[in-house]
N, C-alpha and C positions, 0 to 999 in steps of 0.2 A: 919767293919762297913757294916750295907748296904745301898748303893743309888740306889731311883727310880727311872727308866730309861723311862717308860711310866708307861701311863696311859690311860684307856681307859672304856669308862662306855657308858654302851647301854642295851637296853630293851630286853629282852625276856620271853620267856613264860613263865618261871618261877620267873618275875618277874625285878626289876633293878639290872641289876648286874655288876660288877665291876673286872676289870683286870687291875693287875697290873704285871708290867715286874721291877725286879731289880738285881744290881750286887753286890756282897758280895766280900769287900775287908778284908783283914787280914792289922794286925798293923803297918807290914811290907811293904804294900802299894800293895802287892799280889794278885792276882784277885784269889779268891777261887772258885767262882763260878760267870758264867754268863747266863744274859737273864735266870733266874727263874724266873716263873710265879706263880700266884698264884690270885683264881679265888674263887670269894664269892658271896652270892646276897643278897640286905638290905629287912630286915625283917620289914615290919609293926609289932609298938607297942617296937620294939627293938631298933632298929639301925636312930630313928628318926629325929636327929641331921645329919645324913650322909646322909637319905633321904630328908631333908630341902636342902642342898646344891647340891647331885644329880639334884634334878629335878629343882633349879632355874640356874646352868649351863645349862641344858638341855633348860632352855625357854631364858636365855640369848643366846645360840647358833639360836633357832628358830627367836628370834630378829634382830641376825645378818644377818640371809637369807631374811627376810623380808626385810628388805631394798637393798636388791641386784636387 
């Protein structure tokens, strides 16, 4: 089983980047891998649904900051 332990969304020169950290656990509950990281860039025209979620989360965060 793999369990996501953190998710970071950030804008880079390459575009909208997603960084995921996760732990891998076997059927006996033993941790087989910890702090495994996967990074990828969301590509226009390929990951449209994910891009919409990504941009929505950024807008949500900006709206929260604007209220402070």
